[in-house]
C-alpha positions, 0 to 999 in steps of 0.5 A: 811599075809606079811611076813615083815610087814610095820611100820610107819617110825620113821621120820613121827612119829617124825615129827608128834610129833614135829607138835603137841608140837612146830610150824613147818616151811612151808618147814617142814610142807610140808614134813610131809604132803609128808611123811603122804601122801606116808604112807598112799598109801603104806598102802592102796597098802598093803591092797590089796596085802595081799589079794593075794592067790598067793603062795609068800613071801610079804616084806614091806618097805625094806631099803637096802644098796649096795656098800655104797648106800641106797635104799628103796623098798616100796613093794616086792613080791618073787615068785618061778619064779621071784621077784616083785618090787613096787614103789608106788605113792599116787599122785592125780590131773592131770598129763602129760607124755611127753618127759620122764618127768611128768608134773603136770598140768598145767606146774609143773615138778617132778622128774620122778619116773620111774628113782627111780624105775629103781635106785632101780632095779638096786641096788636090782639086784646087791645085789642079785647078791653078793649072787648068786641070779638070779631070774629075777626082775619084776619092776612096778610103782604103782599109788594108788590114783583113783584121779590120772590121767596121760594123754599120759601114755606111753604103753612100761613103767612099770607103774600100773595105778589106774584101772589096779591094780585089773586085775594086781593082779588078773593076779599074783593070776592065775600065777602058783607059788610054793615056797621052802627053797630057796625062804624062804631064799631069803626072810630071807636074804633081812630081815636080811639086812634091815636097821631099821632107815634111816640116812637121816631123814629131821628133824627141829633142837630142844631141849628139851625146845622148845617143849610143855610138857603134855599129848595130847589126844589120839583122837583129840591132845589137850593138854586139858586134865586132870586126873580124877581118873584112867581116862585121860580125854579130855576137848575138845573132852570128849575122855576118856584113862586110865591114865597108857595107856596115861603115857606109850604112853607119855613115848614112845613120849619122847623116840622117840624125845629124845632118849639121855635122861634118864626115870626117875620118875621126867623127866616122870612126867616133860613131863607128866604135868598133872600127880601130884604125882611121886608115881603114875608115879613111879608105872606105869613106875615099871609095864611097864619098867625095872628098872635100878639103885637105889635110886636117880640114878634109871632110866628105859628102 
């Protein structure tokens, strides 16, 4: 069980919502694809580390700062003897390694992920030394996708290829490790330094008027939904959802896209569209959120 679990990045949630409610540029669409693919690869690696029987603290998805420099760590394992840092890449297709360069065949050069790994390792070491934590760091670049091939892969670089992951984790499982309070303190310290929301999100500019209103289907994302009694029914795929759950889902999406807007009965009815009666919206908000203020100045948190 991870000591710090991974959550879907806010930027990915926001961009996914915008992709449903407006037309993204090709650049923003590609960014969404890249974020989704990266997150899926990290979750896949999580599913493997969670099976470890090794005595370690697993910290997933850390965003840290040292000397006013932000850096992100996909996965971190704290054992009794060292800290294992993992940079996870969900690359697929064929690549070639030549002259310290990653070339996606036939000839497209990408940023060398080993440089990113080295940067994260260096910044983490600086951060730990501030608290006199001198456990050695073992940093590795993990290629999680089984469809990835790296030609001329060097043997002297800290890379774990798809066919090597199982043996690598088995080796960890067989390595002695006995955690104590010091290791727990290190894990708690890193979690306390984690920054929840990155200040460097790449989102398109948008306003409330730019996005389509309505409750989308939970299953197929269609706007062809209608309230039938206690259920929200999708006319496209026939998926059914309890109206209260659908409205709460819509409220959370509203908060995600427009955190500066107040949640009121009127604003949520306008956002949801398909729920016709304010009284029904008000009851759902009363049951699921905390009411602030009274009468026409009332809002919810």
